[in-house]
C-alpha positions, 0 to 999 in steps of 0.5 A, a space after each residue: 456325186 452330182 448328175 451331169 450331161 456333157 455335149 460337144 460341137 467341133 467344126 459343126 460335128 456333135 460329139 457325145 461324152 461317150 465318143 470323147 471317152 472312146 478317144 480317151 480309151 485309145 490314148 490311154 492305151 497309147 501312153 501305156 504302150 509308149 511307156 513300155 516301149 521306152 523301157 518303163 515297167 507297167 504292173 497290175 496287182 504285182 504282175 508285169 504287163 507286156 506291150 500286147 497285154 495292154 490291148 486286152 485292158 478294159 476302158 476303166 483299167 486302161 485309165 487306172 493303169 495310166 494314172 497309177 503308172 505315172 504316179 508311181 514313176 513320178 515326174 523326174 523319172 517320166 522326164 528321163 523316160 521321155 527325154 528323146 521324145 521331148 527333144 523331138 517335139 521341141 525341134 518340131 515346134 522350132 521348125 514350125 515357128 521358123 517361118 513365122 512372121 508377125 501378122 500371119 493368120 492363125 489356124 483356129 482350134 475351137 471346141 464348144 462344150 455344153 454341160 448340164 447339171 454343173 454350174 460355174 462354181 462347181 467347175 471352179 472346184 474341179 479347176 482348183 483341184 487340178 491346179 493344186 498339183 494333185 493326181 487330178 491334173 494327171 487324171 484330167 487327160 491321158 496325155 498329162 504327165 505332170 508339172 515342172 519348174 523351168 527357170 522358176 517358171 512353171 511348165 506343163 508336161 503334156 502332149 498336144 493334139 495327139 500328135 508327136 510326143 510330150 514336151 514342156 510348155 509354159 502357159 504365160 497368162 496375158 489377159 490383155 492380148 488380142 485373140 483373133 476369134 469372134 467370141 460372143 459377148 455373153 461369154 466371159 474369159 477365164 484363161 487367156 495367154 500364150 505358150 512357150 517351150 520349156 526353154 522360153 522359146 515363143 511357140 506363137 500359139 495362143 490359148 483362150 477359154 471362155 465360159 457362160 452360165 446357162 439355165 441348165 448349167 454352163 457352156 464353154 468355148 475352149 480355143 487355141 490359135 496355132 501358127 500356119 506351119 502347125 500340122 493340121 492333124 495336130 490342130 484337129 487333134 487338139 480339139 479332141 484333147 481340149 474336150 477330153 481335158 475339160 470333160 475330165 475337170 467336169 468329172 472331178 467337180 461332179 464327184 466332189 459334190 
């Protein structure tokens, strides 16, 4: 286990690792509540937990049970469990983009992340673990549910922006597309692309993440660009989602060292 420190800046406001973990605690309980409401059984040491039992869980137990329950159910059962939520969320996105016009300005979503004690190579190990499809991907964020093949194209099964339900999203890597953000020249891109719904519908949403080495470790700019019709609550919530997700990857990397 390697010692590290993580700090965030979102819209000029500072967030500590502990503050992001407090959001994660609430989202872990949210997902457990949601799964029980939708008909799944959540058990701990053989005991079935009720909807209100979830409110008495510790931060550690909420994260553990969220992961354990999703692994136990598996992606296919989770897809069946959330089918109505997926449909509602897909409709929300199709409503959002129904008035999209080429050249419209985007809503920026930017999270600045500073990591002390973990290098770019260290983080690469965490990313490789998550991309390998093991439980690390589920553990990186409370609202990650798995990966699905949609017409031979991989899609993430997750929630976005702590708003609405989860759905299937294809991340289409496109390193040559123009991202309408001012990114300092000393940052290197490591993900650039755009999003589609599981049926191939263009969400007109861009994703671009950047990284640079520092004397203490690394800094990252985690960014998305959302169409104008996207609810502000989703855009702002996704800044926290990105912080949580990449904090999870840093933890995975640090634990491997």
